[in-house]
N, C-alpha and C positions, 0 to 999 in steps of 0.2 A: 465282341463286345469288350470295351475296357473295363476294369473293375472300378467300382465307385470308391472314392477317397472315403476313408473314415472320418467320423466326426471330430476325432481328435487332431487329426492331420489338418482338416479344414480349421478349426479353431487356432492351431499352433500357426499356421500360415497367415490366418489373419493377425495375430499378435505380433509377427514380424512386420506389418504393414506400418508407415509412418502414420501417427495420430493426426488428423486435420482439427481445425479449429472447430469447437461445438457450434453448431447452429443455434441462433436465436431460438428460444423456445416462444409459442405463441403468446403467452402472458407478457413476455419481455417486449415482443413486437408491439403489442397493443399499448404498452407504456412509452413507446418510442424509443426503446434503446436502438443505438447504431453501433455495429462492430467496428472497431478500430484496428484489428489486426485479422488478417484471413488465415494465420496460421502457415503460410506458405512464402510471403515475401515481406520486404522492408517497406512497401509502399506507403506513404504518409508518414515515414519515420527517418530520423536522421541519426547516424552514430558514426564512429571511426573506424569501423571494422573490427571491433573487439566482442561483438555481438554475432550470435549464428542463430540460425532457426533450426531446433532440434525437435523432431517429434512433436510439431505443431506449436512449440513454444520458442518465445526469445529466450536465448541462454547467453549469459555473460560468460566467456570463456577465457579472456584474458584481459589485461589493463588496457586502458584507452579512454575511458569515460562513459558519459551517461547516454541511455538512450532516450531520445525526445520525440513527441509526437509533433509533427509538423503539419497536420491537416487542419489545424485551428486551435484557437485558445480555449480553455477551460471556461464552460458558461458560468455565470454568476451563482445560478442555482443548478445543481447536479446531482446526479447519481452515477458513480463509476463502479463496475463490478469487473472482477478479475482473480485469477488464481496465482499463487507464489509458491515457490519451493526454493529453499536454501541450502547451501553446501554447510558442512561443519563449521561452527563458529562464524557464520557469515553475518554481515551486516549491510543492508541494502534499505530503500525506501521508495515511496511513490509521492513525488511532489506534485502538489495540485493547486498551489496558489502562489503568487510571487514572493520570492523570499524563502525563508526557511519554515515552510508549512508541509510537514511530511507525516505520511502514514508510514510508521516504521515497520521494516520487515527483517526479522531477526531470527537466529538460532538462539533462543533465550538461555538454553542449557549450557551451551558452551562459549558463547560471546561475553567478554568481560561487560559489556552494556547491559547485559541481562540481569545484572544484580539490581538494578535500579527500574522499578516498573515504569517510571516516567521516559524510560528508553527502551522499554520491552517490546515485543511484537503488538501490532495494532494500537500503540501509543500515538497520541499527537506528540512527536519527539520534542523533548525538552520542554514540555508544557502540561500534557494532560496524561495520566497513567489509566490504562483501562481498569475495568470494574474487577476482572479476573484475568488470569492466564489461560488461553484457550488454543495456543499454536500446537501443531502437530511436531513431531521430532524431524530434525533436520532430514532431507532425502524424501519428505513425503509431501504431496500437495495439500495447499491450505485454500480454502475459498474468502474472498475479502469483498467489502463494500466500503465505499466513503461516500456519504449522503451530505449535501450541504444546502441549506435553504435559508436565506436570510442570515441572521446570526447563529443559526443552530448547526452543530457539527455532529456527525454520527460515524463510528468507525465499527465494522462488523468484522467478526473473524469466526469461520467455520460456522456460520448461521447463527452465532450469538451477538447481539448487540452489546458491545463491551465497552462503548464509549458514547455519551450522549449529554451534550451540554450547550449553553447558550453563553457565548463569549461576552455578551453585554450584560450579563447578570453579574452584580457586584460581588457575589460570593467567590468567583473563580478570579478576581482581579490579580492575585498574586500569581497565578499560573499563567495568565496572559502577560503579565510583566516579565515574567521569566523568559517566556518565547521572545518577546521584544528585546530583551538583553542578547539573546543569541542573534538576532536580526530579524525575526518571524514577525508578520503584520497579518492579522488574521482579518482584519478589514480591507486588504488588498484584493482586487480583482483582475481577472484578464490575463492570469498566468499561463505558461506552458505545462502540459503534462510530460513528466519526464520520470524514467527509472533509473535509480542511481547505481552507478558503479562505485563501490566504496573499497575494493580490493579484493573481494571474494566473489566466487561464481554463484550465480543465482538464476532463476528462470521465471518467467511470466507467461501466461497464455489466458485465452479467453477475454480479452479486454473489451469491454463494451460499455458506452455512456450514454445518457439521455439529459436532456435538459428539464428540469423540473418546471412543470407550469405554474403561473401565477396563482392559479385558483386550488393548488394543491397544499396543504399546511404540512408543517413538520414541527412538532413539538418536543423541546427537550424532557427527557426523563426526570422527573422531580426526585426521583429516589437513586439516581446515579451517584455512586461514591466511587472515585478512584481508589486503587490499591494504596495503601499507606507505603512511605519510601523507608526502608531500613535505614537505621542510624549511620552505618559505616557508608552507605551509599550516598545518604543526604551530605554526608561531610565532604565526600569527594565531589558532590555536584556544586556544594557551596564554594569550594576552592576552585572550581572551573568557571563560576560566576564571577568571582573577584578577579580571577585572570582576565575575563573579558572586559570586566568594567575598566581595568586598570590599562587594558590595551585601547579602549575606546577613548579616553581621556587625552585631550589634544597637548 
């Protein structure tokens, strides 16, 4: 009779196996979530060869461009859930509406963008800062959600709702105008979902999305307050805005 493998050997062997995509949980199935990535192939996605599949995740490993979901357009009202992991000083993002509408993915500690909360992890880039910093250190996985219904937008990071606002509310007019200067239009619909290659290595996994039904409500958090922008970061942002406005003049 062959000797039985020890528990330690079995566990070690399992740890060496490639990780597959996490199956949808029953609660997510009930909500209507659909997996966008099987953890094994690029089926339904388009890229230029600079992304690979590593341990059940999309991994940007060399320059070449964004990874775009080609299986359909983003629904008008939707919820997207995914995991992300950045390399040191990485800047990336998930674009989910036409133009410059982006859930920022960032190494807050080492990227120069991190000094400005309006450009930090889980921000609506160049528009709305999160209420707090909740990203894990580079090299660690983060969980994320983007929820959009009507004029309400939520960003979640590591199970914390860090952004929740109604872009039609006049009190956020300056932030919406700022995004417009960059080229973003929150009223746009029918955009493609894509994962940004901004020059550094980044990984994504467990992407799943659902259409939010008409009878499901989403109300902005009336207590939401974005993090303040430090004076030095605000000065740099204003200089960038002036450069954009100057470039846009005929």
